[in-house]
N, C-alpha and C positions, 0 to 999 in steps of 0.2 A: 499122479502128476500134481505139482504145486500150482498155486494161483498164478505165480509169475510165469510158469511155463505155459499155462493155458492162455494167458493174454498176450504173450509174446514180449512182455516188458520185464525188465529187472530194475533193481534199485539204482544201478549205475545210469541207466537211460533216463530215469526220472530226475536224477541229480543234474545231468547234462542239460536237460530241457529247462529246468528251473534256473540254472546258472546263466543261461543265454537269454532269458527274458528281459534283463536290464538293457541289453543291446537295442531292442526294439524301442524301449522308452527313450534311450539316449538319442537314437536316430530321429525320432519324432521331435524331440526337444531341439536338436540341432537344426532341423529344417524350419521349425517355427522361429527360432532366433534369426536364421538367415532371412526369412521372410520379413521379420520385423525391421532389421537393419536396412534391407533394400527399400522398404517403404519409407523409412526415415530419410534415407539419402535422396529418394525421388522427391519427397515433399519439400525438403530443404532447398532444392533448386527451383521450385515452383514451375517445373517443366512438366506440363500435363502429359505430353507424348512420352517422355522418358519414364514417367511414373507408370503409365498404362502399359508400356512395353515390358517394363521390369515385372510388373504385377502379373502380366500374362505369362511371362517366362516361368515364374515360380509356380503358377497354377498348372502349367503344362508339365513341369517337372514332377509335381506332386501327383499328377493324374487325378483319379477319383478318390484318393485317400483323404484329401483335405476338403471336406464338405463345408467347412466354416467360411471358406473364401468365396465371396459372392462373384458371380459372373455378370452382374448388372453394371450399368454405367457408374463411374466414379464421380462423386460430387466434389467440386473444387470451388474455392472462394472466388467471388467476382473480383477480378483484378482491378477494375475501375473503382470498386468500393474501397479496396485496400489502399489504393493510391490516393483517393480522396481523403480518407481518414488520416493518412500520413501527412498530407498537405495541410489539413486543418490543424493537426497537432503541431506542426512546425510554425504555423501562423500564430497559434496560441502562445507558444514559447517566445516567439519574437515580440508579441504584444506585451507579455509579462516582463520581458527585459526592458521594454520602453517604460512601462509603469514603474518598475523598480528604479530605473535611473532618474525618473522624474521625482520619485519620492525622496531619494537621497539628496537631490538638489533642493527640494522643498524643506527638508529637515534642516539643511545647512542655513537656508535663509531665515528660518524661524528660530535659530539658536538652540536647537535641540540635539546638536552633536554631543555624544557622550551620555545622553539621556535615553534616546530612542535608538535601538539597534535594528537593522534590517538585513535580511539575507534572502537570496534567491537560489532555489534548488529544485530541479525537475519541474520547472514551470510554476512553483508555489512560492509566493512572497510571504515571509514571516517578519512581522513587526513586533518587537519586544519592548515592554516597559518593566523596569524593576517594580515589584509590588510596593516597595517603600515610597515610590513616587506617587502612587495612586491611593494607597490606603494607609491608615495608621497601623502601628505595630499590633499584630494579632487582631486587627479589625477587618470588617467587610463592608464598611460604608465609605464611599469615596470622599476624599478630602477636597477642599476648595482648590488646592493646587492641582490635585488629580483631575478634577473636572476641567480646569483650564487646559491642561495638557491634552485631554481627550477632545476638547473642542478644536484644538489645533489640528489634530489628526483627522477629526471629522470633516473639516473643511477640505481636506485632500480626498478622503475616501468617498465623499458624496459625489464627486465628479467622475469616479471610476465605476460607472453603472454596471459594467459587465462582470464585476468581481463579486463572488460569494465569500462571505467573511465568517470564519469560525473563531470565536473568542475563547481562548483556552487559559484557565487558571492553574497555577502551580504553587506548591509549597516546598519547604525543605523536608527532611525526614524526621524532624522533631514534632511530636504530637502536641496539641494544644495544652497549655499549662493547667495546673490544678485549679479548679474552680471556674474554668472556661465554660461558656455557654455552648460551645461547639463540641460535637461528639468526637470528630476526628478531622484529619486534614482533607479528606474527601469533601466534607461539608464546607470547610473554609474555602477551598479552591473553587468549588461549584458556586458558592454564594458570591464570590468576587467576580467570577466570569459573568454571572447573571446581572450583577450590579452594573458592570460596564455595558453589557448589552442593553439594559433598560435605559441607561443614560444616553446611549447613542440613538436609541429610538426616540427618546424625548427631544433630542436635537433635530430630528426629522429623517433619520435613516429608515428606509423601508424595512419593516420587520422580516420580510421574506428573503432579505439578503443576509440575515444574521442567524447564527446558532451559537450556543454556549456550552462549553465542556469543562468539567473539573477533573484534573488529572493528579491531584495530590502531589506526592513526591516522585511520580514516574518521570522519566526522561530528564534527569538532572543535567544541567550544563557543566557542573563541577562536582567533584566528590564532596559529600557533606562532612568535611573534616575540619573546617575552620568557620568562625563566624562570618567572615567575608564571603566564603563560598556558599554558605547557607543563605546569605542575604541575596546573592545573585540567582540562586535557584528559585527563590520566591519571586515570581514574575507573572505578568499577564501578556499573552501573545495574541496578535491578530494574524490569522493565516488566510491569505488571499488566494483564491483559486478561480480561474476562469473556466467555466464549463463549455463543452463543445457546442452546446445549443445556444450559447449566449452570443 
């Protein structure tokens, strides 16, 4: 008697069993996907009862096969906390809109239209200066005209105590010329941002309101394809952001 006859199996039986194993895997995967989408749907509605009922239904349908699903209480966010955070966020955006409108009016009265640009996006106010207004060509030391412009902006910013200010320096994509004392555009943009920061501190701005960042030729406003575009990409920005805790 052959081995197959002694065990009661033959090759055909083994092939059938092997070919049907993928059905078990597919079934488990389908059930897990259904569980996942039910959970997403329940959480998106923020309805705790609906989520719990759906969760229980899936657990009962799976029986004891799904040991990974907990039977303990389901943790949910504190709705009062979420509502308060949303209220604070809306208040911050409204306050930033007010500061932005005030700055635009201030710039107009000081004759800086066309020199200083300001934008408001997602609660952040960005005030931009062309680098040529503040610094000599290829230089990192503020000009007298640049200091005068910064004093004008300082007179406004010092009154906005709730704003944190990130001073960001930018260049175009052309590296410093031959013989330059600067290694690259990262160094140029960083030194310019720090020079502006130090001058603002010397005027009386609290240091804990300021940070400085050099971004070289990242985030260009225009393609670096013409002298005019490259000149506009060389700039210094003040990014004003009001923190929730302020």
